[in-house]
PyMOL Python script that loads the backbone (N, CA, C, O; Angstrom):
from pymol import cmd

cmd.read_pdbstr("""\
ATOM      1  N   UNK A   1      -7.962  27.572   8.680  1.00  0.00           N
ATOM      2  CA  UNK A   1      -6.817  27.785   7.812  1.00  0.00           C
ATOM      3  C   UNK A   1      -5.646  26.891   8.220  1.00  0.00           C
ATOM      4  O   UNK A   1      -4.947  26.344   7.368  1.00  0.00           O
ATOM      5  N   UNK A   2      -5.441  26.748   9.533  1.00  0.00           N
ATOM      6  CA  UNK A   2      -4.335  25.940  10.029  1.00  0.00           C
ATOM      7  C   UNK A   2      -4.495  24.476   9.615  1.00  0.00           C
ATOM      8  O   UNK A   2      -3.514  23.822   9.264  1.00  0.00           O
ATOM      9  N   UNK A   3      -5.733  23.957   9.655  1.00  0.00           N
ATOM     10  CA  UNK A   3      -5.989  22.578   9.256  1.00  0.00           C
ATOM     11  C   UNK A   3      -5.693  22.353   7.782  1.00  0.00           C
ATOM     12  O   UNK A   3      -5.184  21.299   7.401  1.00  0.00           O
ATOM     13  N   UNK A   4      -6.009  23.340   6.953  1.00  0.00           N
ATOM     14  CA  UNK A   4      -5.735  23.218   5.525  1.00  0.00           C
ATOM     15  C   UNK A   4      -4.236  23.159   5.256  1.00  0.00           C
ATOM     16  O   UNK A   4      -3.782  22.319   4.479  1.00  0.00           O
ATOM     17  N   UNK A   5      -3.475  24.024   5.879  1.00  0.00           N
ATOM     18  CA  UNK A   5      -2.017  24.031   5.691  1.00  0.00           C
ATOM     19  C   UNK A   5      -1.425  22.733   6.200  1.00  0.00           C
ATOM     20  O   UNK A   5      -0.546  22.151   5.563  1.00  0.00           O
ATOM     21  N   UNK A   6      -1.908  22.274   7.358  1.00  0.00           N
ATOM     22  CA  UNK A   6      -1.409  21.025   7.922  1.00  0.00           C
ATOM     23  C   UNK A   6      -1.687  19.853   6.984  1.00  0.00           C
ATOM     24  O   UNK A   6      -0.791  19.046   6.734  1.00  0.00           O
ATOM     25  N   UNK A   7      -2.904  19.741   6.462  1.00  0.00           N
ATOM     26  CA  UNK A   7      -3.237  18.634   5.574  1.00  0.00           C
ATOM     27  C   UNK A   7      -2.463  18.718   4.262  1.00  0.00           C
ATOM     28  O   UNK A   7      -2.094  17.691   3.693  1.00  0.00           O
ATOM     29  N   UNK A   8      -2.220  19.921   3.785  1.00  0.00           N
ATOM     30  CA  UNK A   8      -1.433  20.091   2.565  1.00  0.00           C
ATOM     31  C   UNK A   8       0.002  19.617   2.778  1.00  0.00           C
ATOM     32  O   UNK A   8       0.555  18.906   1.939  1.00  0.00           O
ATOM     33  N   UNK A   9       0.599  20.008   3.893  1.00  0.00           N
ATOM     34  CA  UNK A   9       1.977  19.608   4.177  1.00  0.00           C
ATOM     35  C   UNK A   9       2.085  18.110   4.436  1.00  0.00           C
ATOM     36  O   UNK A   9       3.057  17.482   4.017  1.00  0.00           O
ATOM     37  N   UNK A  10       1.105  17.531   5.118  1.00  0.00           N
ATOM     38  CA  UNK A  10       1.126  16.091   5.386  1.00  0.00           C
ATOM     39  C   UNK A  10       1.000  15.299   4.086  1.00  0.00           C
ATOM     40  O   UNK A  10       1.693  14.299   3.901  1.00  0.00           O
ATOM     41  N   UNK A  11       0.122  15.739   3.188  1.00  0.00           N
ATOM     42  CA  UNK A  11      -0.033  15.010   1.926  1.00  0.00           C
ATOM     43  C   UNK A  11       1.227  15.129   1.073  1.00  0.00           C
ATOM     44  O   UNK A  11       1.581  14.193   0.356  1.00  0.00           O
ATOM     45  N   UNK A  12       1.893  16.255   1.145  1.00  0.00           N
ATOM     46  CA  UNK A  12       3.147  16.428   0.420  1.00  0.00           C
ATOM     47  C   UNK A  12       4.224  15.492   0.977  1.00  0.00           C
ATOM     48  O   UNK A  12       4.953  14.856   0.216  1.00  0.00           O
ATOM     49  N   UNK A  13       4.319  15.414   2.290  1.00  0.00           N
ATOM     50  CA  UNK A  13       5.303  14.534   2.913  1.00  0.00           C
ATOM     51  C   UNK A  13       4.999  13.064   2.694  1.00  0.00           C
ATOM     52  O   UNK A  13       5.909  12.270   2.455  1.00  0.00           O
ATOM     53  N   UNK A  14       3.724  12.693   2.771  1.00  0.00           N
ATOM     54  CA  UNK A  14       3.346  11.297   2.581  1.00  0.00           C
ATOM     55  C   UNK A  14       3.573  10.860   1.135  1.00  0.00           C
ATOM     56  O   UNK A  14       3.852   9.686   0.890  1.00  0.00           O
ATOM     57  N   UNK A  15       3.462  11.758   0.192  1.00  0.00           N
ATOM     58  CA  UNK A  15       3.722  11.382  -1.205  1.00  0.00           C
ATOM     59  C   UNK A  15       5.187  10.985  -1.396  1.00  0.00           C
ATOM     60  O   UNK A  15       5.480  10.061  -2.156  1.00  0.00           O
ATOM     61  N   UNK A  16       6.100  11.665  -0.722  1.00  0.00           N
ATOM     62  CA  UNK A  16       7.502  11.252  -0.787  1.00  0.00           C
ATOM     63  C   UNK A  16       7.710   9.916  -0.090  1.00  0.00           C
ATOM     64  O   UNK A  16       8.509   9.096  -0.542  1.00  0.00           O
ATOM     65  N   UNK A  17       7.002   9.694   0.999  1.00  0.00           N
ATOM     66  CA  UNK A  17       7.101   8.435   1.717  1.00  0.00           C
ATOM     67  C   UNK A  17       6.610   7.278   0.851  1.00  0.00           C
ATOM     68  O   UNK A  17       7.236   6.219   0.821  1.00  0.00           O
ATOM     69  N   UNK A  18       5.512   7.470   0.158  1.00  0.00           N
ATOM     70  CA  UNK A  18       4.978   6.419  -0.705  1.00  0.00           C
ATOM     71  C   UNK A  18       5.897   6.123  -1.880  1.00  0.00           C
ATOM     72  O   UNK A  18       5.959   4.985  -2.344  1.00  0.00           O
ATOM     73  N   UNK A  19       6.605   7.122  -2.360  1.00  0.00           N
ATOM     74  CA  UNK A  19       7.523   6.865  -3.468  1.00  0.00           C
ATOM     75  C   UNK A  19       8.680   5.968  -3.033  1.00  0.00           C
ATOM     76  O   UNK A  19       9.217   5.227  -3.856  1.00  0.00           O
ATOM     77  N   UNK A  20       9.073   6.016  -1.772  1.00  0.00           N
ATOM     78  CA  UNK A  20      10.114   5.096  -1.302  1.00  0.00           C
ATOM     79  C   UNK A  20       9.593   3.674  -1.212  1.00  0.00           C
ATOM     80  O   UNK A  20      10.357   2.725  -1.393  1.00  0.00           O
ATOM     81  N   UNK A  21       8.284   3.504  -0.931  1.00  0.00           N
ATOM     82  CA  UNK A  21       7.719   2.163  -0.863  1.00  0.00           C
ATOM     83  C   UNK A  21       7.712   1.490  -2.229  1.00  0.00           C
ATOM     84  O   UNK A  21       7.929   0.281  -2.315  1.00  0.00           O
ATOM     85  N   UNK A  22       7.472   2.226  -3.275  1.00  0.00           N
ATOM     86  CA  UNK A  22       7.386   1.624  -4.601  1.00  0.00           C
ATOM     87  C   UNK A  22       8.762   1.324  -5.180  1.00  0.00           C
ATOM     88  O   UNK A  22       8.897   0.476  -6.062  1.00  0.00           O
ATOM     89  N   UNK A  23       9.777   2.014  -4.687  1.00  0.00           N
ATOM     90  CA  UNK A  23      11.116   1.775  -5.226  1.00  0.00           C
ATOM     91  C   UNK A  23      11.674   0.422  -4.814  1.00  0.00           C
ATOM     92  O   UNK A  23      12.496  -0.143  -5.535  1.00  0.00           O
ATOM     93  N   UNK A  24      11.249  -0.116  -3.670  1.00  0.00           N
ATOM     94  CA  UNK A  24      11.766  -1.410  -3.225  1.00  0.00           C
ATOM     95  C   UNK A  24      11.368  -2.564  -4.153  1.00  0.00           C
ATOM     96  O   UNK A  24      12.245  -3.328  -4.558  1.00  0.00           O
ATOM     97  N   UNK A  25      10.075  -2.729  -4.512  1.00  0.00           N
ATOM     98  CA  UNK A  25       9.739  -3.807  -5.445  1.00  0.00           C
ATOM     99  C   UNK A  25      10.355  -3.634  -6.834  1.00  0.00           C
ATOM    100  O   UNK A  25      10.713  -4.611  -7.490  1.00  0.00           O
ATOM    101  N   UNK A  26      10.472  -2.386  -7.271  1.00  0.00           N
ATOM    102  CA  UNK A  26      11.070  -2.141  -8.584  1.00  0.00           C
ATOM    103  C   UNK A  26      12.537  -2.539  -8.576  1.00  0.00           C
ATOM    104  O   UNK A  26      13.020  -3.164  -9.521  1.00  0.00           O
ATOM    105  N   UNK A  27      13.244  -2.181  -7.517  1.00  0.00           N
ATOM    106  CA  UNK A  27      14.657  -2.537  -7.408  1.00  0.00           C
ATOM    107  C   UNK A  27      14.833  -4.067  -7.300  1.00  0.00           C
ATOM    108  O   UNK A  27      15.759  -4.635  -7.879  1.00  0.00           O
ATOM    109  N   UNK A  28      13.935  -4.713  -6.556  1.00  0.00           N
ATOM    110  CA  UNK A  28      13.998  -6.167  -6.429  1.00  0.00           C
ATOM    111  C   UNK A  28      13.738  -6.834  -7.776  1.00  0.00           C
ATOM    112  O   UNK A  28      14.394  -7.816  -8.125  1.00  0.00           O
ATOM    113  N   UNK A  29      12.790  -6.303  -8.521  1.00  0.00           N
ATOM    114  CA  UNK A  29      12.468  -6.879  -9.832  1.00  0.00           C
ATOM    115  C   UNK A  29      13.632  -6.715 -10.812  1.00  0.00           C
ATOM    116  O   UNK A  29      13.942  -7.632 -11.572  1.00  0.00           O
ATOM    117  N   UNK A  30      14.269  -5.552 -10.791  1.00  0.00           N
ATOM    118  CA  UNK A  30      15.362  -5.316 -11.742  1.00  0.00           C
ATOM    119  C   UNK A  30      16.622  -6.089 -11.381  1.00  0.00           C
ATOM    120  O   UNK A  30      17.408  -6.434 -12.263  1.00  0.00           O
ATOM    121  N   UNK A  31      16.826  -6.367 -10.092  1.00  0.00           N
ATOM    122  CA  UNK A  31      18.029  -7.104  -9.698  1.00  0.00           C
ATOM    123  C   UNK A  31      17.838  -8.617  -9.757  1.00  0.00           C
ATOM    124  O   UNK A  31      18.816  -9.365  -9.761  1.00  0.00           O
ATOM    125  N   UNK A  32      16.580  -9.075  -9.803  1.00  0.00           N
ATOM    126  CA  UNK A  32      16.320 -10.510  -9.847  1.00  0.00           C
ATOM    127  C   UNK A  32      16.519 -11.197  -8.503  1.00  0.00           C
ATOM    128  O   UNK A  32      16.874 -12.375  -8.462  1.00  0.00           O
ATOM    129  N   UNK A  33      16.299 -10.488  -7.414  1.00  0.00           N
ATOM    130  CA  UNK A  33      16.536 -11.031  -6.078  1.00  0.00           C
ATOM    131  C   UNK A  33      15.606 -12.207  -5.770  1.00  0.00           C
ATOM    132  O   UNK A  33      16.040 -13.192  -5.173  1.00  0.00           O
ATOM    133  N   UNK A  34      14.358 -12.118  -6.162  1.00  0.00           N
ATOM    134  CA  UNK A  34      13.416 -13.205  -5.893  1.00  0.00           C
ATOM    135  C   UNK A  34      13.830 -14.466  -6.639  1.00  0.00           C
ATOM    136  O   UNK A  34      13.790 -15.564  -6.085  1.00  0.00           O
ATOM    137  N   UNK A  35      14.219 -14.309  -7.867  1.00  0.00           N
ATOM    138  CA  UNK A  35      14.656 -15.452  -8.664  1.00  0.00           C
ATOM    139  C   UNK A  35      15.888 -16.108  -8.046  1.00  0.00           C
ATOM    140  O   UNK A  35      15.968 -17.335  -7.984  1.00  0.00           O
ATOM    141  N   UNK A  36      16.836 -15.313  -7.595  1.00  0.00           N
ATOM    142  CA  UNK A  36      18.047 -15.854  -6.964  1.00  0.00           C
ATOM    143  C   UNK A  36      17.724 -16.611  -5.680  1.00  0.00           C
ATOM    144  O   UNK A  36      18.336 -17.638  -5.388  1.00  0.00           O
ATOM    145  N   UNK A  37      16.764 -16.103  -4.919  1.00  0.00           N
ATOM    146  CA  UNK A  37      16.392 -16.791  -3.688  1.00  0.00           C
ATOM    147  C   UNK A  37      15.684 -18.107  -3.974  1.00  0.00           C
ATOM    148  O   UNK A  37      15.917 -19.097  -3.281  1.00  0.00           O
ATOM    149  N   UNK A  38      14.831 -18.131  -4.975  1.00  0.00           N
ATOM    150  CA  UNK A  38      14.152 -19.377  -5.319  1.00  0.00           C
ATOM    151  C   UNK A  38      15.140 -20.408  -5.862  1.00  0.00           C
ATOM    152  O   UNK A  38      15.005 -21.599  -5.581  1.00  0.00           O
ATOM    153  N   UNK A  39      16.124 -19.967  -6.630  1.00  0.00           N
ATOM    154  CA  UNK A  39      17.142 -20.886  -7.143  1.00  0.00           C
ATOM    155  C   UNK A  39      17.984 -21.460  -6.010  1.00  0.00           C
ATOM    156  O   UNK A  39      18.394 -22.620  -6.064  1.00  0.00           O
ATOM    157  N   UNK A  40      18.245 -20.648  -4.982  1.00  0.00           N
ATOM    158  CA  UNK A  40      19.081 -21.110  -3.871  1.00  0.00           C
ATOM    159  C   UNK A  40      18.322 -22.015  -2.898  1.00  0.00           C
ATOM    160  O   UNK A  40      18.924 -22.558  -1.972  1.00  0.00           O
ATOM    161  N   UNK A  41      17.015 -22.187  -3.093  1.00  0.00           N
ATOM    162  CA  UNK A  41      16.285 -23.166  -2.298  1.00  0.00           C
ATOM    163  C   UNK A  41      15.324 -22.604  -1.273  1.00  0.00           C
ATOM    164  O   UNK A  41      14.825 -23.356  -0.435  1.00  0.00           O
ATOM    165  N   UNK A  42      15.048 -21.332  -1.305  1.00  0.00           N
ATOM    166  CA  UNK A  42      14.086 -20.752  -0.367  1.00  0.00           C
ATOM    167  C   UNK A  42      12.686 -21.174  -0.794  1.00  0.00           C
ATOM    168  O   UNK A  42      12.320 -21.052  -1.963  1.00  0.00           O
ATOM    169  N   UNK A  43      11.905 -21.670   0.163  1.00  0.00           N
ATOM    170  CA  UNK A  43      10.537 -22.077  -0.138  1.00  0.00           C
ATOM    171  C   UNK A  43       9.687 -20.840  -0.422  1.00  0.00           C
ATOM    172  O   UNK A  43       9.886 -19.796   0.200  1.00  0.00           O
ATOM    173  N   UNK A  44       8.746 -20.951  -1.350  1.00  0.00           N
ATOM    174  CA  UNK A  44       7.894 -19.792  -1.665  1.00  0.00           C
ATOM    175  C   UNK A  44       7.128 -19.262  -0.451  1.00  0.00           C
ATOM    176  O   UNK A  44       6.967 -18.051  -0.301  1.00  0.00           O
ATOM    177  N   UNK A  45       6.657 -20.162   0.415  1.00  0.00           N
ATOM    178  CA  UNK A  45       5.921 -19.697   1.596  1.00  0.00           C
ATOM    179  C   UNK A  45       6.833 -18.909   2.536  1.00  0.00           C
ATOM    180  O   UNK A  45       6.397 -17.925   3.133  1.00  0.00           O
ATOM    181  N   UNK A  46       8.070 -19.318   2.672  1.00  0.00           N
ATOM    182  CA  UNK A  46       9.022 -18.586   3.503  1.00  0.00           C
ATOM    183  C   UNK A  46       9.325 -17.223   2.894  1.00  0.00           C
ATOM    184  O   UNK A  46       9.383 -16.220   3.606  1.00  0.00           O
ATOM    185  N   UNK A  47       9.514 -17.186   1.599  1.00  0.00           N
ATOM    186  CA  UNK A  47       9.797 -15.926   0.919  1.00  0.00           C
ATOM    187  C   UNK A  47       8.648 -14.938   1.104  1.00  0.00           C
ATOM    188  O   UNK A  47       8.871 -13.787   1.479  1.00  0.00           O
ATOM    189  N   UNK A  48       7.412 -15.391   0.841  1.00  0.00           N
ATOM    190  CA  UNK A  48       6.277 -14.482   0.902  1.00  0.00           C
ATOM    191  C   UNK A  48       5.954 -14.062   2.332  1.00  0.00           C
ATOM    192  O   UNK A  48       5.535 -12.926   2.556  1.00  0.00           O
ATOM    193  N   UNK A  49       6.139 -14.954   3.304  1.00  0.00           N
ATOM    194  CA  UNK A  49       5.921 -14.578   4.699  1.00  0.00           C
ATOM    195  C   UNK A  49       6.943 -13.542   5.152  1.00  0.00           C
ATOM    196  O   UNK A  49       6.605 -12.601   5.869  1.00  0.00           O
ATOM    197  N   UNK A  50       8.183 -13.717   4.737  1.00  0.00           N
ATOM    198  CA  UNK A  50       9.225 -12.744   5.072  1.00  0.00           C
ATOM    199  C   UNK A  50       8.962 -11.404   4.399  1.00  0.00           C
ATOM    200  O   UNK A  50       9.119 -10.356   5.026  1.00  0.00           O
ATOM    201  N   UNK A  51       8.568 -11.426   3.142  1.00  0.00           N
ATOM    202  CA  UNK A  51       8.265 -10.180   2.439  1.00  0.00           C
ATOM    203  C   UNK A  51       7.073  -9.466   3.082  1.00  0.00           C
ATOM    204  O   UNK A  51       7.073  -8.243   3.223  1.00  0.00           O
ATOM    205  N   UNK A  52       6.053 -10.249   3.471  1.00  0.00           N
ATOM    206  CA  UNK A  52       4.892  -9.653   4.123  1.00  0.00           C
ATOM    207  C   UNK A  52       5.289  -8.997   5.443  1.00  0.00           C
ATOM    208  O   UNK A  52       4.858  -7.882   5.739  1.00  0.00           O
ATOM    209  N   UNK A  53       6.102  -9.678   6.228  1.00  0.00           N
ATOM    210  CA  UNK A  53       6.527  -9.138   7.522  1.00  0.00           C
ATOM    211  C   UNK A  53       7.348  -7.872   7.345  1.00  0.00           C
ATOM    212  O   UNK A  53       7.127  -6.888   8.050  1.00  0.00           O
ATOM    213  N   UNK A  54       8.286  -7.885   6.421  1.00  0.00           N
ATOM    214  CA  UNK A  54       9.112  -6.694   6.183  1.00  0.00           C
ATOM    215  C   UNK A  54       8.272  -5.528   5.673  1.00  0.00           C
ATOM    216  O   UNK A  54       8.458  -4.395   6.118  1.00  0.00           O
ATOM    217  N   UNK A  55       7.360  -5.785   4.757  1.00  0.00           N
ATOM    218  CA  UNK A  55       6.501  -4.717   4.244  1.00  0.00           C
ATOM    219  C   UNK A  55       5.561  -4.199   5.315  1.00  0.00           C
ATOM    220  O   UNK A  55       5.281  -3.001   5.367  1.00  0.00           O
ATOM    221  N   UNK A  56       5.069  -5.084   6.172  1.00  0.00           N
ATOM    222  CA  UNK A  56       4.191  -4.650   7.253  1.00  0.00           C
ATOM    223  C   UNK A  56       4.919  -3.694   8.189  1.00  0.00           C
ATOM    224  O   UNK A  56       4.365  -2.671   8.591  1.00  0.00           O
ATOM    225  N   UNK A  57       6.150  -4.024   8.533  1.00  0.00           N
ATOM    226  CA  UNK A  57       6.937  -3.146   9.394  1.00  0.00           C
ATOM    227  C   UNK A  57       7.217  -1.823   8.680  1.00  0.00           C
ATOM    228  O   UNK A  57       7.133  -0.755   9.286  1.00  0.00           O
ATOM    229  N   UNK A  58       7.552  -1.899   7.386  1.00  0.00           N
ATOM    230  CA  UNK A  58       7.842  -0.680   6.622  1.00  0.00           C
ATOM    231  C   UNK A  58       6.630   0.225   6.475  1.00  0.00           C
ATOM    232  O   UNK A  58       6.797   1.433   6.303  1.00  0.00           O
ATOM    233  N   UNK A  59       5.415  -0.313   6.536  1.00  0.00           N
ATOM    234  CA  UNK A  59       4.220   0.499   6.385  1.00  0.00           C
ATOM    235  C   UNK A  59       3.637   0.945   7.725  1.00  0.00           C
ATOM    236  O   UNK A  59       3.117   2.055   7.838  1.00  0.00           O
ATOM    237  N   UNK A  60       3.722   0.087   8.736  1.00  0.00           N
ATOM    238  CA  UNK A  60       3.100   0.397  10.027  1.00  0.00           C
ATOM    239  C   UNK A  60       3.871   1.483  10.778  1.00  0.00           C
ATOM    240  O   UNK A  60       3.263   2.377  11.366  1.00  0.00           O
ATOM    241  N   UNK A  61       5.185   1.413  10.763  1.00  0.00           N
ATOM    242  CA  UNK A  61       5.981   2.403  11.506  1.00  0.00           C
ATOM    243  C   UNK A  61       5.731   3.821  10.997  1.00  0.00           C
ATOM    244  O   UNK A  61       5.463   4.700  11.816  1.00  0.00           O
ATOM    245  N   UNK A  62       5.802   4.099   9.688  1.00  0.00           N
ATOM    246  CA  UNK A  62       5.475   5.455   9.229  1.00  0.00           C
ATOM    247  C   UNK A  62       4.022   5.845   9.483  1.00  0.00           C
ATOM    248  O   UNK A  62       3.732   7.012   9.746  1.00  0.00           O
ATOM    249  N   UNK A  63       3.115   4.886   9.406  1.00  0.00           N
ATOM    250  CA  UNK A  63       1.705   5.196   9.683  1.00  0.00           C
ATOM    251  C   UNK A  63       1.518   5.625  11.129  1.00  0.00           C
ATOM    252  O   UNK A  63       0.782   6.573  11.404  1.00  0.00           O
ATOM    253  N   UNK A  64       2.170   4.945  12.049  1.00  0.00           N
ATOM    254  CA  UNK A  64       2.092   5.347  13.452  1.00  0.00           C
ATOM    255  C   UNK A  64       2.748   6.704  13.682  1.00  0.00           C
ATOM    256  O   UNK A  64       2.299   7.481  14.525  1.00  0.00           O
ATOM    257  N   UNK A  65       3.806   6.986  12.935  1.00  0.00           N
ATOM    258  CA  UNK A  65       4.438   8.304  13.044  1.00  0.00           C
ATOM    259  C   UNK A  65       3.503   9.404  12.550  1.00  0.00           C
ATOM    260  O   UNK A  65       3.462  10.486  13.136  1.00  0.00           O
ATOM    261  N   UNK A  66       2.758   9.145  11.490  1.00  0.00           N
ATOM    262  CA  UNK A  66       1.799  10.132  10.986  1.00  0.00           C
ATOM    263  C   UNK A  66       0.706  10.374  12.023  1.00  0.00           C
ATOM    264  O   UNK A  66       0.308  11.516  12.254  1.00  0.00           O
ATOM    265  N   UNK A  67       0.222   9.306  12.642  1.00  0.00           N
ATOM    266  CA  UNK A  67      -0.809   9.461  13.684  1.00  0.00           C
ATOM    267  C   UNK A  67      -0.245  10.250  14.857  1.00  0.00           C
ATOM    268  O   UNK A  67      -0.938  11.091  15.430  1.00  0.00           O
ATOM    269  N   UNK A  68       1.006   9.986  15.220  1.00  0.00           N
ATOM    270  CA  UNK A  68       1.630  10.725  16.323  1.00  0.00           C
ATOM    271  C   UNK A  68       1.767  12.211  15.989  1.00  0.00           C
ATOM    272  O   UNK A  68       1.546  13.061  16.851  1.00  0.00           O
ATOM    273  N   UNK A  69       2.126  12.523  14.757  1.00  0.00           N
ATOM    274  CA  UNK A  69       2.252  13.931  14.355  1.00  0.00           C
ATOM    275  C   UNK A  69       0.893  14.613  14.377  1.00  0.00           C
ATOM    276  O   UNK A  69       0.782  15.767  14.790  1.00  0.00           O
ATOM    277  N   UNK A  70      -0.138  13.909  13.936  1.00  0.00           N
ATOM    278  CA  UNK A  70      -1.489  14.483  13.956  1.00  0.00           C
ATOM    279  C   UNK A  70      -1.909  14.773  15.389  1.00  0.00           C
ATOM    280  O   UNK A  70      -2.488  15.823  15.665  1.00  0.00           O
ATOM    281  N   UNK A  71      -1.625  13.858  16.297  1.00  0.00           N
ATOM    282  CA  UNK A  71      -1.970  14.096  17.704  1.00  0.00           C
ATOM    283  C   UNK A  71      -1.106  15.190  18.305  1.00  0.00           C
ATOM    284  O   UNK A  71      -1.577  15.971  19.132  1.00  0.00           O
ATOM    285  N   UNK A  72       0.143  15.252  17.899  1.00  0.00           N
ATOM    286  CA  UNK A  72       1.055  16.258  18.439  1.00  0.00           C
ATOM    287  C   UNK A  72       0.606  17.672  18.076  1.00  0.00           C
ATOM    288  O   UNK A  72       0.629  18.568  18.919  1.00  0.00           O
ATOM    289  N   UNK A  73       0.199  17.870  16.827  1.00  0.00           N
ATOM    290  CA  UNK A  73      -0.236  19.187  16.396  1.00  0.00           C
ATOM    291  C   UNK A  73      -1.676  19.486  16.799  1.00  0.00           C
ATOM    292  O   UNK A  73      -2.113  20.635  16.738  1.00  0.00           O
ATOM    293  N   UNK A  74      -2.410  18.464  17.208  1.00  0.00           N
ATOM    294  CA  UNK A  74      -3.757  18.617  17.750  1.00  0.00           C
ATOM    295  C   UNK A  74      -4.673  19.422  16.823  1.00  0.00           C
ATOM    296  O   UNK A  74      -5.348  20.358  17.252  1.00  0.00           O
ATOM    297  N   UNK A  75      -4.678  19.042  15.560  1.00  0.00           N
ATOM    298  CA  UNK A  75      -5.567  19.683  14.583  1.00  0.00           C
ATOM    299  C   UNK A  75      -6.984  19.154  14.828  1.00  0.00           C
ATOM    300  O   UNK A  75      -7.223  17.949  14.746  1.00  0.00           O
ATOM    301  N   UNK A  76      -7.905  20.045  15.122  1.00  0.00           N
ATOM    302  CA  UNK A  76      -9.234  19.646  15.571  1.00  0.00           C
ATOM    303  C   UNK A  76      -9.974  18.780  14.549  1.00  0.00           C
ATOM    304  O   UNK A  76     -10.715  17.876  14.934  1.00  0.00           O
ATOM    305  N   UNK A  77      -9.787  19.040  13.281  1.00  0.00           N
ATOM    306  CA  UNK A  77     -10.492  18.271  12.257  1.00  0.00           C
ATOM    307  C   UNK A  77     -10.063  16.805  12.249  1.00  0.00           C
ATOM    308  O   UNK A  77     -10.816  15.943  11.796  1.00  0.00           O
ATOM    309  N   UNK A  78      -8.877  16.520  12.740  1.00  0.00           N
ATOM    310  CA  UNK A  78      -8.377  15.147  12.726  1.00  0.00           C
ATOM    311  C   UNK A  78      -8.524  14.435  14.063  1.00  0.00           C
ATOM    312  O   UNK A  78      -8.714  13.219  14.080  1.00  0.00           O
ATOM    313  N   UNK A  79      -8.446  15.134  15.164  1.00  0.00           N
ATOM    314  CA  UNK A  79      -8.429  14.476  16.469  1.00  0.00           C
ATOM    315  C   UNK A  79      -9.712  14.673  17.263  1.00  0.00           C
ATOM    316  O   UNK A  79      -9.836  14.094  18.342  1.00  0.00           O
ATOM    317  N   UNK A  80     -10.663  15.453  16.790  1.00  0.00           N
ATOM    318  CA  UNK A  80     -11.890  15.713  17.527  1.00  0.00           C
ATOM    319  C   UNK A  80     -12.793  14.469  17.490  1.00  0.00           C
ATOM    320  O   UNK A  80     -13.042  13.910  16.422  1.00  0.00           O
ATOM    321  N   UNK A  81     -13.267  14.054  18.635  1.00  0.00           N
ATOM    322  CA  UNK A  81     -14.191  12.923  18.715  1.00  0.00           C
ATOM    323  C   UNK A  81     -13.519  11.625  18.301  1.00  0.00           C
ATOM    324  O   UNK A  81     -12.456  11.277  18.815  1.00  0.00           O
ATOM    325  N   UNK A  82     -14.132  10.920  17.384  1.00  0.00           N
ATOM    326  CA  UNK A  82     -13.597   9.625  16.955  1.00  0.00           C
ATOM    327  C   UNK A  82     -12.975   9.709  15.559  1.00  0.00           C
ATOM    328  O   UNK A  82     -12.887   8.690  14.875  1.00  0.00           O
ATOM    329  N   UNK A  83     -12.554  10.862  15.130  1.00  0.00           N
ATOM    330  CA  UNK A  83     -11.996  11.009  13.787  1.00  0.00           C
ATOM    331  C   UNK A  83     -10.651  10.320  13.633  1.00  0.00           C
ATOM    332  O   UNK A  83     -10.339   9.826  12.550  1.00  0.00           O
ATOM    333  N   UNK A  84      -9.837  10.273  14.699  1.00  0.00           N
ATOM    334  CA  UNK A  84      -8.491   9.710  14.579  1.00  0.00           C
ATOM    335  C   UNK A  84      -8.518   8.196  14.592  1.00  0.00           C
ATOM    336  O   UNK A  84      -7.814   7.564  13.804  1.00  0.00           O
ATOM    337  N   UNK A  85      -9.306   7.602  15.460  1.00  0.00           N
ATOM    338  CA  UNK A  85      -9.324   6.130  15.560  1.00  0.00           C
ATOM    339  C   UNK A  85     -10.644   5.649  15.078  1.00  0.00           C
ATOM    340  O   UNK A  85     -10.895   4.444  15.067  1.00  0.00           O
TER     341      UNK A  85
END
""", "prot")
cmd.dss("prot")
cmd.show_as("cartoon", "prot")
cmd.util.cbc("prot")
cmd.orient("prot")
């Protein structure tokens, strides 16, 4: 029962986290930030490498926090054997 409640709460929290990830590209698209950067002379490879790095940091940090919470609560279905890694 404890594992079910834990997974339900984690999925609820992660859904809010994912909604913040989608708001960034939408806001960038509506403001025209990419277009302004290309007009000002930023190379496309520099733009995409920077965007990749920023998105990687934005996704990896919360993912590591989720793994830490799973280990902290020690829910057997998630941490038993090789289920976590």
